[in-house]
N, C-alpha and C positions, 0 to 999 in steps of 0.2 A: 504494500500500500504506500502511496506517495501522499504525504501531507503538504498542504499548501496554505499559507497564511497571507491574507490580503491586508495591507496596511495603507492608511491614508490619513492625511491631516484633518480632513473633513469627511466623516462617514456619509453625509448626505450626498456628496458628489458621486458616490458609487451608484446611485439610483436615479441620476439625471441623464437625459440624453446628451451626448457629447455635442459641443458646439464646434463648427468648422468654419473657416473663412470662406466666404462666397465670392467668387469672381464676378465682377459686374458685367452686365450684358454689353457686348460690343466686340470690336475686332481686336484680336490679340495674337501674339506670336507664341507658339507652343513648341515643346519638344516631347517626343515619345519617351516616356519615363519608365516603361516596363518592357519586359521581353514578350513580344507578341507571339502567341501560339493559339492553335485551335484547341479548345477544351469543351467539355460538356456542361451545359447549364444544369441547375438543380430544379426540382419540381416534378410534377406528375408526368409531364411530357418533355423530357430533356432534349435539348437541341445543341448542335455544335455551334460554338460562337468564338469570336475573337474579342477579347476584353482589352480595351485601351485605357491606359492611364496617361494623361497628358499633363504637363506642368507649364504654367504660364511663364514666359521668358521676357515679358515686358520689363523695362528698367524702371520700375516703380514699386509701390507697396504690394502689388499683386504678384511679384516675382515668386515663383515656387508654388503658387496656389494650384491645387490639382483640379482637374475636370476629367470625368469618366465617360466613355462611350462603349457601345457594344455593336458588333456586326454579326448577325446570324449567318451561318454558312449552311445553305440548303442545297445539296447536290441534286437530289431528285424529289421535287415537290410531289406530294401525294394528293393534293386537292387545290381548289381555287385559292383558298386562304394562304396556303404555303407558297403558291405561285406568286401571289401578290407580295408576300413578305420577301421572297427571293428577289424580285425585281427591285424593291425598295432598298434592301440591304446590299445587293450587288452594286447598285448605283452609288450608294453612300460609300462603300469600300473603294470603288474605283475613284471617286472624287478624293478620298483620303490619300490613296496611293499617288495620284497625280500631284496633290498638294505637297506631298513629301518629296516630290522630284524623283521617285524611284522608276516610274514608267510614264510615258506620254499618253495623252488621250488616244492617239492613233494606235499605239502599241496595244493598249488594253482593248480598244475596239476591234482589233484583229485577233483577239484571243490570246495574246502573249501572256505566259505565266510569269509569276514573280515569287520570290522567296520571302516569307514574312520577316525573316531575320534582316533583310535589307532595310526594313522600316525602323528597326531599333535605333534609338538615339537621333532620329531625323527631326528636323525643324519643319514646321508648317504654320500657315496662318489660317485662322478660322474665326467665325463669328459665334460668340457664346450667347446663351439666353439664360434667364433665371426663372425658375418655376417653383411653385409651392407644392411640395410632395408630402405624402403621409408616410414618413419613415418609421415611426414608432407608433403603431396603431393603438397600443395599450395606454399610451400617454395622452391624457385629455387636456383640452384647453379650458379657459375660464367659462365656456358655454357648455361644457360636457361633450364636445365633439372631438374626434381624433385630432391631435395637434399636428399642424403642418409646418414644415420648415423650408426655408429657401435653399435651393440647390441649383448650381450652374451646370449646364451641359452644352455640348456642341450643337449649334443650330445649323451651321453651314461650313463646309470646308472650302477654302478659297484656293483656286487653282489656275486662274487666268495669269498671263505673263506679268501684268502689273502688280500682282499680289504675291509673287513668289518670295520665299524666305531668303535671307542672305546666303551666299555660297558657303558650302560646308567643306571642311578639310578632309 
């Protein structure tokens, strides 16, 4: 048996939702901060997905603030819903790859493959958005409804020539 002891200066902090900095909505420079790989989501109907952690690289108080995104990988759609999801996520992933400068629009349009490892550590520009999400459903607000917190996410990957990130070594 392994015994573990939790210590804290303020025991009330143990039972509060953690607070995270929220990147303001707008255009930002990011870097891919995690090693991208295809993994399986959890839940009743697990799906293959690529999980992205990007960190803001703006030279201001937002530097280092994380933003997360997911790309579903659906090789063989089984129904109309999966076909629609495949189109949406394939387009989003293609835009991300071009934004990172790994492949061009033409190369991806012709079906050229790429290695996910090529994206690791790449810089890209994107527009972020802020949404209220129900992260901790058991925590209620002052009106007795599930508490919602602000979370930033990627709204659009920028990949036109005038929005490319600085050259990388």
